[in-house]
Chimera marker file (.cmm) of the C-alpha trace (Angstrom):
<marker_set name="trace">
<marker id="1" x="-188.905" y="16.557" z="-243.554" r="1" g="1" b="0" radius="0.5"/>
<marker id="2" x="-185.677" y="18.328" z="-244.483" r="1" g="1" b="0" radius="0.5"/>
<marker id="3" x="-185.884" y="20.555" z="-241.408" r="1" g="1" b="0" radius="0.5"/>
<marker id="4" x="-186.302" y="17.495" z="-239.174" r="1" g="1" b="0" radius="0.5"/>
<marker id="5" x="-183.213" y="15.821" z="-240.655" r="1" g="1" b="0" radius="0.5"/>
<marker id="6" x="-181.244" y="19.053" z="-240.344" r="1" g="1" b="0" radius="0.5"/>
<marker id="7" x="-182.254" y="19.429" z="-236.702" r="1" g="1" b="0" radius="0.5"/>
<marker id="8" x="-181.291" y="15.821" z="-236.009" r="1" g="1" b="0" radius="0.5"/>
<marker id="9" x="-177.902" y="16.352" z="-237.663" r="1" g="1" b="0" radius="0.5"/>
<marker id="10" x="-177.181" y="19.508" z="-235.649" r="1" g="1" b="0" radius="0.5"/>
<marker id="11" x="-178.168" y="17.857" z="-232.356" r="1" g="1" b="0" radius="0.5"/>
<marker id="12" x="-176.150" y="14.722" z="-233.062" r="1" g="1" b="0" radius="0.5"/>
<marker id="13" x="-173.089" y="16.691" z="-234.039" r="1" g="1" b="0" radius="0.5"/>
<marker id="14" x="-173.254" y="18.815" z="-230.900" r="1" g="1" b="0" radius="0.5"/>
<marker id="15" x="-173.918" y="15.869" z="-228.621" r="1" g="1" b="0" radius="0.5"/>
<marker id="16" x="-171.018" y="13.740" z="-229.793" r="1" g="1" b="0" radius="0.5"/>
<marker id="17" x="-168.494" y="16.526" z="-230.438" r="1" g="1" b="0" radius="0.5"/>
<marker id="18" x="-168.674" y="18.427" z="-227.139" r="1" g="1" b="0" radius="0.5"/>
<marker id="19" x="-167.277" y="17.062" z="-223.896" r="1" g="1" b="0" radius="0.5"/>
<marker id="20" x="-167.198" y="20.039" z="-221.563" r="1" g="1" b="0" radius="0.5"/>
<marker id="21" x="-170.938" y="20.759" z="-221.532" r="1" g="1" b="0" radius="0.5"/>
<marker id="22" x="-173.148" y="19.126" z="-218.913" r="1" g="1" b="0" radius="0.5"/>
<marker id="23" x="-176.385" y="17.409" z="-219.883" r="1" g="1" b="0" radius="0.5"/>
<marker id="24" x="-178.420" y="20.223" z="-218.379" r="1" g="1" b="0" radius="0.5"/>
<marker id="25" x="-176.590" y="22.909" z="-220.350" r="1" g="1" b="0" radius="0.5"/>
<marker id="26" x="-176.766" y="20.748" z="-223.469" r="1" g="1" b="0" radius="0.5"/>
<marker id="27" x="-180.549" y="20.642" z="-223.071" r="1" g="1" b="0" radius="0.5"/>
<marker id="28" x="-180.678" y="24.430" z="-222.897" r="1" g="1" b="0" radius="0.5"/>
<marker id="29" x="-178.487" y="24.633" z="-225.981" r="1" g="1" b="0" radius="0.5"/>
<marker id="30" x="-180.811" y="22.272" z="-227.872" r="1" g="1" b="0" radius="0.5"/>
<marker id="31" x="-183.812" y="24.352" z="-226.811" r="1" g="1" b="0" radius="0.5"/>
<marker id="32" x="-182.229" y="27.566" z="-228.050" r="1" g="1" b="0" radius="0.5"/>
<marker id="33" x="-181.260" y="25.960" z="-231.375" r="1" g="1" b="0" radius="0.5"/>
<marker id="34" x="-184.774" y="24.557" z="-231.786" r="1" g="1" b="0" radius="0.5"/>
<marker id="35" x="-186.335" y="27.956" z="-231.086" r="1" g="1" b="0" radius="0.5"/>
<marker id="36" x="-183.990" y="29.568" z="-233.586" r="1" g="1" b="0" radius="0.5"/>
<marker id="37" x="-184.937" y="27.002" z="-236.227" r="1" g="1" b="0" radius="0.5"/>
<marker id="38" x="-188.641" y="27.456" z="-235.510" r="1" g="1" b="0" radius="0.5"/>
<marker id="39" x="-188.344" y="31.205" z="-235.961" r="1" g="1" b="0" radius="0.5"/>
<marker id="40" x="-186.145" y="30.886" z="-239.036" r="1" g="1" b="0" radius="0.5"/>
<marker id="41" x="-188.241" y="28.314" z="-240.868" r="1" g="1" b="0" radius="0.5"/>
<marker id="42" x="-191.742" y="29.294" z="-239.734" r="1" g="1" b="0" radius="0.5"/>
<marker id="43" x="-193.869" y="30.490" z="-242.623" r="1" g="1" b="0" radius="0.5"/>
<marker id="44" x="-196.787" y="31.300" z="-240.351" r="1" g="1" b="0" radius="0.5"/>
<marker id="45" x="-197.590" y="34.574" z="-238.700" r="1" g="1" b="0" radius="0.5"/>
<marker id="46" x="-195.650" y="36.144" z="-235.879" r="1" g="1" b="0" radius="0.5"/>
<marker id="47" x="-198.477" y="35.366" z="-233.444" r="1" g="1" b="0" radius="0.5"/>
<marker id="48" x="-198.193" y="31.604" z="-233.918" r="1" g="1" b="0" radius="0.5"/>
<marker id="49" x="-194.428" y="31.552" z="-233.389" r="1" g="1" b="0" radius="0.5"/>
<marker id="50" x="-194.827" y="33.824" z="-230.355" r="1" g="1" b="0" radius="0.5"/>
<marker id="51" x="-197.319" y="31.388" z="-228.825" r="1" g="1" b="0" radius="0.5"/>
<marker id="52" x="-195.039" y="28.419" z="-229.532" r="1" g="1" b="0" radius="0.5"/>
<marker id="53" x="-192.011" y="30.201" z="-228.062" r="1" g="1" b="0" radius="0.5"/>
<marker id="54" x="-193.911" y="31.375" z="-224.992" r="1" g="1" b="0" radius="0.5"/>
<marker id="55" x="-195.329" y="27.921" z="-224.315" r="1" g="1" b="0" radius="0.5"/>
<marker id="56" x="-191.925" y="26.223" z="-224.703" r="1" g="1" b="0" radius="0.5"/>
<marker id="57" x="-190.254" y="28.717" z="-222.382" r="1" g="1" b="0" radius="0.5"/>
<marker id="58" x="-193.092" y="28.432" z="-219.853" r="1" g="1" b="0" radius="0.5"/>
<marker id="59" x="-192.927" y="24.622" z="-219.777" r="1" g="1" b="0" radius="0.5"/>
<marker id="60" x="-189.143" y="24.782" z="-219.447" r="1" g="1" b="0" radius="0.5"/>
<marker id="61" x="-189.486" y="27.186" z="-216.503" r="1" g="1" b="0" radius="0.5"/>
<marker id="62" x="-192.053" y="24.972" z="-214.771" r="1" g="1" b="0" radius="0.5"/>
<marker id="63" x="-190.072" y="21.766" z="-215.284" r="1" g="1" b="0" radius="0.5"/>
<marker id="64" x="-186.745" y="23.331" z="-214.240" r="1" g="1" b="0" radius="0.5"/>
<marker id="65" x="-188.086" y="24.961" z="-211.102" r="1" g="1" b="0" radius="0.5"/>
<marker id="66" x="-188.657" y="23.215" z="-207.815" r="1" g="1" b="0" radius="0.5"/>
<marker id="67" x="-192.413" y="23.421" z="-208.242" r="1" g="1" b="0" radius="0.5"/>
<marker id="68" x="-193.072" y="19.767" z="-209.084" r="1" g="1" b="0" radius="0.5"/>
<marker id="69" x="-190.296" y="17.963" z="-207.203" r="1" g="1" b="0" radius="0.5"/>
<marker id="70" x="-187.163" y="18.618" z="-205.201" r="1" g="1" b="0" radius="0.5"/>
<marker id="71" x="-183.891" y="18.256" z="-207.028" r="1" g="1" b="0" radius="0.5"/>
<marker id="72" x="-181.345" y="15.918" z="-205.512" r="1" g="1" b="0" radius="0.5"/>
<marker id="73" x="-177.695" y="17.000" z="-205.778" r="1" g="1" b="0" radius="0.5"/>
<marker id="74" x="-174.685" y="14.703" z="-205.792" r="1" g="1" b="0" radius="0.5"/>
<marker id="75" x="-171.044" y="14.920" z="-204.797" r="1" g="1" b="0" radius="0.5"/>
<marker id="76" x="-168.264" y="12.446" z="-205.375" r="1" g="1" b="0" radius="0.5"/>
<marker id="77" x="-165.897" y="12.191" z="-202.448" r="1" g="1" b="0" radius="0.5"/>
<marker id="78" x="-162.890" y="10.176" z="-201.311" r="1" g="1" b="0" radius="0.5"/>
<marker id="79" x="-163.459" y="8.669" z="-197.884" r="1" g="1" b="0" radius="0.5"/>
<marker id="80" x="-160.807" y="7.339" z="-195.514" r="1" g="1" b="0" radius="0.5"/>
<marker id="81" x="-162.827" y="5.122" z="-193.137" r="1" g="1" b="0" radius="0.5"/>
<marker id="82" x="-163.223" y="2.141" z="-195.416" r="1" g="1" b="0" radius="0.5"/>
<marker id="83" x="-164.572" y="-0.052" z="-192.614" r="1" g="1" b="0" radius="0.5"/>
<marker id="84" x="-167.809" y="1.985" z="-192.517" r="1" g="1" b="0" radius="0.5"/>
<marker id="85" x="-168.645" y="1.104" z="-196.118" r="1" g="1" b="0" radius="0.5"/>
<marker id="86" x="-170.032" y="-2.275" z="-195.113" r="1" g="1" b="0" radius="0.5"/>
<marker id="87" x="-173.761" y="-2.691" z="-195.692" r="1" g="1" b="0" radius="0.5"/>
<marker id="88" x="-174.585" y="-3.260" z="-192.008" r="1" g="1" b="0" radius="0.5"/>
<marker id="89" x="-172.748" y="-0.043" z="-190.971" r="1" g="1" b="0" radius="0.5"/>
<marker id="90" x="-174.490" y="2.238" z="-193.468" r="1" g="1" b="0" radius="0.5"/>
<marker id="91" x="-176.161" y="4.395" z="-190.797" r="1" g="1" b="0" radius="0.5"/>
<marker id="92" x="-172.777" y="5.061" z="-189.132" r="1" g="1" b="0" radius="0.5"/>
<marker id="93" x="-171.337" y="5.987" z="-192.518" r="1" g="1" b="0" radius="0.5"/>
<marker id="94" x="-174.128" y="8.495" z="-193.196" r="1" g="1" b="0" radius="0.5"/>
<marker id="95" x="-173.782" y="10.011" z="-189.715" r="1" g="1" b="0" radius="0.5"/>
<marker id="96" x="-170.021" y="10.443" z="-190.141" r="1" g="1" b="0" radius="0.5"/>
<marker id="97" x="-170.441" y="11.975" z="-193.588" r="1" g="1" b="0" radius="0.5"/>
<marker id="98" x="-173.095" y="14.376" z="-192.319" r="1" g="1" b="0" radius="0.5"/>
<marker id="99" x="-170.800" y="15.465" z="-189.502" r="1" g="1" b="0" radius="0.5"/>
<marker id="100" x="-167.861" y="15.998" z="-191.865" r="1" g="1" b="0" radius="0.5"/>
<marker id="101" x="-169.709" y="17.680" z="-194.740" r="1" g="1" b="0" radius="0.5"/>
<marker id="102" x="-172.498" y="19.476" z="-192.898" r="1" g="1" b="0" radius="0.5"/>
<marker id="103" x="-175.034" y="18.180" z="-195.444" r="1" g="1" b="0" radius="0.5"/>
<marker id="104" x="-178.275" y="16.303" z="-194.807" r="1" g="1" b="0" radius="0.5"/>
<marker id="105" x="-177.422" y="13.164" z="-196.771" r="1" g="1" b="0" radius="0.5"/>
<marker id="106" x="-180.243" y="11.026" z="-198.181" r="1" g="1" b="0" radius="0.5"/>
<marker id="107" x="-178.265" y="8.090" z="-199.501" r="1" g="1" b="0" radius="0.5"/>
<marker id="108" x="-174.751" y="6.943" z="-200.294" r="1" g="1" b="0" radius="0.5"/>
<marker id="109" x="-173.365" y="4.783" z="-203.086" r="1" g="1" b="0" radius="0.5"/>
<marker id="110" x="-169.961" y="3.142" z="-202.956" r="1" g="1" b="0" radius="0.5"/>
<marker id="111" x="-168.329" y="3.593" z="-206.362" r="1" g="1" b="0" radius="0.5"/>
<marker id="112" x="-164.936" y="2.014" z="-205.785" r="1" g="1" b="0" radius="0.5"/>
<marker id="113" x="-162.859" y="0.610" z="-202.942" r="1" g="1" b="0" radius="0.5"/>
<marker id="114" x="-159.073" y="1.031" z="-202.920" r="1" g="1" b="0" radius="0.5"/>
<marker id="115" x="-157.630" y="-1.331" z="-200.306" r="1" g="1" b="0" radius="0.5"/>
<marker id="116" x="-154.032" y="-0.374" z="-201.067" r="1" g="1" b="0" radius="0.5"/>
<marker id="117" x="-154.584" y="3.252" z="-200.036" r="1" g="1" b="0" radius="0.5"/>
<marker id="118" x="-157.403" y="2.410" z="-197.610" r="1" g="1" b="0" radius="0.5"/>
<marker id="119" x="-159.800" y="4.743" z="-199.462" r="1" g="1" b="0" radius="0.5"/>
<marker id="120" x="-163.375" y="4.491" z="-200.642" r="1" g="1" b="0" radius="0.5"/>
<marker id="121" x="-164.802" y="6.539" z="-203.498" r="1" g="1" b="0" radius="0.5"/>
<marker id="122" x="-168.374" y="7.471" z="-202.611" r="1" g="1" b="0" radius="0.5"/>
<marker id="123" x="-171.208" y="9.319" z="-204.262" r="1" g="1" b="0" radius="0.5"/>
<marker id="124" x="-173.440" y="11.131" z="-201.759" r="1" g="1" b="0" radius="0.5"/>
<marker id="125" x="-176.950" y="12.343" z="-202.546" r="1" g="1" b="0" radius="0.5"/>
<marker id="126" x="-178.532" y="15.275" z="-200.729" r="1" g="1" b="0" radius="0.5"/>
<marker id="127" x="-181.147" y="17.981" z="-201.196" r="1" g="1" b="0" radius="0.5"/>
<marker id="128" x="-179.568" y="21.403" z="-201.560" r="1" g="1" b="0" radius="0.5"/>
<link id1="1" id2="2" r="1" g="1" b="0" radius="0.2"/>
<link id1="2" id2="3" r="1" g="1" b="0" radius="0.2"/>
<link id1="3" id2="4" r="1" g="1" b="0" radius="0.2"/>
<link id1="4" id2="5" r="1" g="1" b="0" radius="0.2"/>
<link id1="5" id2="6" r="1" g="1" b="0" radius="0.2"/>
<link id1="6" id2="7" r="1" g="1" b="0" radius="0.2"/>
<link id1="7" id2="8" r="1" g="1" b="0" radius="0.2"/>
<link id1="8" id2="9" r="1" g="1" b="0" radius="0.2"/>
<link id1="9" id2="10" r="1" g="1" b="0" radius="0.2"/>
<link id1="10" id2="11" r="1" g="1" b="0" radius="0.2"/>
<link id1="11" id2="12" r="1" g="1" b="0" radius="0.2"/>
<link id1="12" id2="13" r="1" g="1" b="0" radius="0.2"/>
<link id1="13" id2="14" r="1" g="1" b="0" radius="0.2"/>
<link id1="14" id2="15" r="1" g="1" b="0" radius="0.2"/>
<link id1="15" id2="16" r="1" g="1" b="0" radius="0.2"/>
<link id1="16" id2="17" r="1" g="1" b="0" radius="0.2"/>
<link id1="17" id2="18" r="1" g="1" b="0" radius="0.2"/>
<link id1="18" id2="19" r="1" g="1" b="0" radius="0.2"/>
<link id1="19" id2="20" r="1" g="1" b="0" radius="0.2"/>
<link id1="20" id2="21" r="1" g="1" b="0" radius="0.2"/>
<link id1="21" id2="22" r="1" g="1" b="0" radius="0.2"/>
<link id1="22" id2="23" r="1" g="1" b="0" radius="0.2"/>
<link id1="23" id2="24" r="1" g="1" b="0" radius="0.2"/>
<link id1="24" id2="25" r="1" g="1" b="0" radius="0.2"/>
<link id1="25" id2="26" r="1" g="1" b="0" radius="0.2"/>
<link id1="26" id2="27" r="1" g="1" b="0" radius="0.2"/>
<link id1="27" id2="28" r="1" g="1" b="0" radius="0.2"/>
<link id1="28" id2="29" r="1" g="1" b="0" radius="0.2"/>
<link id1="29" id2="30" r="1" g="1" b="0" radius="0.2"/>
<link id1="30" id2="31" r="1" g="1" b="0" radius="0.2"/>
<link id1="31" id2="32" r="1" g="1" b="0" radius="0.2"/>
<link id1="32" id2="33" r="1" g="1" b="0" radius="0.2"/>
<link id1="33" id2="34" r="1" g="1" b="0" radius="0.2"/>
<link id1="34" id2="35" r="1" g="1" b="0" radius="0.2"/>
<link id1="35" id2="36" r="1" g="1" b="0" radius="0.2"/>
<link id1="36" id2="37" r="1" g="1" b="0" radius="0.2"/>
<link id1="37" id2="38" r="1" g="1" b="0" radius="0.2"/>
<link id1="38" id2="39" r="1" g="1" b="0" radius="0.2"/>
<link id1="39" id2="40" r="1" g="1" b="0" radius="0.2"/>
<link id1="40" id2="41" r="1" g="1" b="0" radius="0.2"/>
<link id1="41" id2="42" r="1" g="1" b="0" radius="0.2"/>
<link id1="42" id2="43" r="1" g="1" b="0" radius="0.2"/>
<link id1="43" id2="44" r="1" g="1" b="0" radius="0.2"/>
<link id1="44" id2="45" r="1" g="1" b="0" radius="0.2"/>
<link id1="45" id2="46" r="1" g="1" b="0" radius="0.2"/>
<link id1="46" id2="47" r="1" g="1" b="0" radius="0.2"/>
<link id1="47" id2="48" r="1" g="1" b="0" radius="0.2"/>
<link id1="48" id2="49" r="1" g="1" b="0" radius="0.2"/>
<link id1="49" id2="50" r="1" g="1" b="0" radius="0.2"/>
<link id1="50" id2="51" r="1" g="1" b="0" radius="0.2"/>
<link id1="51" id2="52" r="1" g="1" b="0" radius="0.2"/>
<link id1="52" id2="53" r="1" g="1" b="0" radius="0.2"/>
<link id1="53" id2="54" r="1" g="1" b="0" radius="0.2"/>
<link id1="54" id2="55" r="1" g="1" b="0" radius="0.2"/>
<link id1="55" id2="56" r="1" g="1" b="0" radius="0.2"/>
<link id1="56" id2="57" r="1" g="1" b="0" radius="0.2"/>
<link id1="57" id2="58" r="1" g="1" b="0" radius="0.2"/>
<link id1="58" id2="59" r="1" g="1" b="0" radius="0.2"/>
<link id1="59" id2="60" r="1" g="1" b="0" radius="0.2"/>
<link id1="60" id2="61" r="1" g="1" b="0" radius="0.2"/>
<link id1="61" id2="62" r="1" g="1" b="0" radius="0.2"/>
<link id1="62" id2="63" r="1" g="1" b="0" radius="0.2"/>
<link id1="63" id2="64" r="1" g="1" b="0" radius="0.2"/>
<link id1="64" id2="65" r="1" g="1" b="0" radius="0.2"/>
<link id1="65" id2="66" r="1" g="1" b="0" radius="0.2"/>
<link id1="66" id2="67" r="1" g="1" b="0" radius="0.2"/>
<link id1="67" id2="68" r="1" g="1" b="0" radius="0.2"/>
<link id1="68" id2="69" r="1" g="1" b="0" radius="0.2"/>
<link id1="69" id2="70" r="1" g="1" b="0" radius="0.2"/>
<link id1="70" id2="71" r="1" g="1" b="0" radius="0.2"/>
<link id1="71" id2="72" r="1" g="1" b="0" radius="0.2"/>
<link id1="72" id2="73" r="1" g="1" b="0" radius="0.2"/>
<link id1="73" id2="74" r="1" g="1" b="0" radius="0.2"/>
<link id1="74" id2="75" r="1" g="1" b="0" radius="0.2"/>
<link id1="75" id2="76" r="1" g="1" b="0" radius="0.2"/>
<link id1="76" id2="77" r="1" g="1" b="0" radius="0.2"/>
<link id1="77" id2="78" r="1" g="1" b="0" radius="0.2"/>
<link id1="78" id2="79" r="1" g="1" b="0" radius="0.2"/>
<link id1="79" id2="80" r="1" g="1" b="0" radius="0.2"/>
<link id1="80" id2="81" r="1" g="1" b="0" radius="0.2"/>
<link id1="81" id2="82" r="1" g="1" b="0" radius="0.2"/>
<link id1="82" id2="83" r="1" g="1" b="0" radius="0.2"/>
<link id1="83" id2="84" r="1" g="1" b="0" radius="0.2"/>
<link id1="84" id2="85" r="1" g="1" b="0" radius="0.2"/>
<link id1="85" id2="86" r="1" g="1" b="0" radius="0.2"/>
<link id1="86" id2="87" r="1" g="1" b="0" radius="0.2"/>
<link id1="87" id2="88" r="1" g="1" b="0" radius="0.2"/>
<link id1="88" id2="89" r="1" g="1" b="0" radius="0.2"/>
<link id1="89" id2="90" r="1" g="1" b="0" radius="0.2"/>
<link id1="90" id2="91" r="1" g="1" b="0" radius="0.2"/>
<link id1="91" id2="92" r="1" g="1" b="0" radius="0.2"/>
<link id1="92" id2="93" r="1" g="1" b="0" radius="0.2"/>
<link id1="93" id2="94" r="1" g="1" b="0" radius="0.2"/>
<link id1="94" id2="95" r="1" g="1" b="0" radius="0.2"/>
<link id1="95" id2="96" r="1" g="1" b="0" radius="0.2"/>
<link id1="96" id2="97" r="1" g="1" b="0" radius="0.2"/>
<link id1="97" id2="98" r="1" g="1" b="0" radius="0.2"/>
<link id1="98" id2="99" r="1" g="1" b="0" radius="0.2"/>
<link id1="99" id2="100" r="1" g="1" b="0" radius="0.2"/>
<link id1="100" id2="101" r="1" g="1" b="0" radius="0.2"/>
<link id1="101" id2="102" r="1" g="1" b="0" radius="0.2"/>
<link id1="102" id2="103" r="1" g="1" b="0" radius="0.2"/>
<link id1="103" id2="104" r="1" g="1" b="0" radius="0.2"/>
<link id1="104" id2="105" r="1" g="1" b="0" radius="0.2"/>
<link id1="105" id2="106" r="1" g="1" b="0" radius="0.2"/>
<link id1="106" id2="107" r="1" g="1" b="0" radius="0.2"/>
<link id1="107" id2="108" r="1" g="1" b="0" radius="0.2"/>
<link id1="108" id2="109" r="1" g="1" b="0" radius="0.2"/>
<link id1="109" id2="110" r="1" g="1" b="0" radius="0.2"/>
<link id1="110" id2="111" r="1" g="1" b="0" radius="0.2"/>
<link id1="111" id2="112" r="1" g="1" b="0" radius="0.2"/>
<link id1="112" id2="113" r="1" g="1" b="0" radius="0.2"/>
<link id1="113" id2="114" r="1" g="1" b="0" radius="0.2"/>
<link id1="114" id2="115" r="1" g="1" b="0" radius="0.2"/>
<link id1="115" id2="116" r="1" g="1" b="0" radius="0.2"/>
<link id1="116" id2="117" r="1" g="1" b="0" radius="0.2"/>
<link id1="117" id2="118" r="1" g="1" b="0" radius="0.2"/>
<link id1="118" id2="119" r="1" g="1" b="0" radius="0.2"/>
<link id1="119" id2="120" r="1" g="1" b="0" radius="0.2"/>
<link id1="120" id2="121" r="1" g="1" b="0" radius="0.2"/>
<link id1="121" id2="122" r="1" g="1" b="0" radius="0.2"/>
<link id1="122" id2="123" r="1" g="1" b="0" radius="0.2"/>
<link id1="123" id2="124" r="1" g="1" b="0" radius="0.2"/>
<link id1="124" id2="125" r="1" g="1" b="0" radius="0.2"/>
<link id1="125" id2="126" r="1" g="1" b="0" radius="0.2"/>
<link id1="126" id2="127" r="1" g="1" b="0" radius="0.2"/>
<link id1="127" id2="128" r="1" g="1" b="0" radius="0.2"/>
</marker_set>
C-alpha cells in the first residue's frame, strides 16, 4: 500500500510540475519510473521481475508501433484565405492546404478566426 501511494505521489508531482514534456514523453518517463520501482521493491526472484519487465516493454512496443493503427499527426497553422473556412467550402480549403503544404490532409479544424488581420488559425490532421 505504501509503494502505491509513493508511486502516485511521484507521478502527480511530475505531472503537475513539468511543462516542457509532451504527454508521450511523460508516459515513457512514468514507465521507466514504474520499472525502477518494481525492480527496487520486488522481493521475488530475478526471473519474475524479468518476465514483468519484458512483458511491459513488449506491450509498449506493440502499442507504440504502427501495427494496430495508423497514427494521425497534427500541425497548427495560420491561414490567410479566411473565406475558405466556411463549412460549404471545406473541400476547397483542404485542396488549397494540400497544395501549399504538400501533405495528404484528412481533416481540418478551425481554431480561431481573426477578422482584423484576415487570418484563420487552423489545425490540420494528416497521416505521416
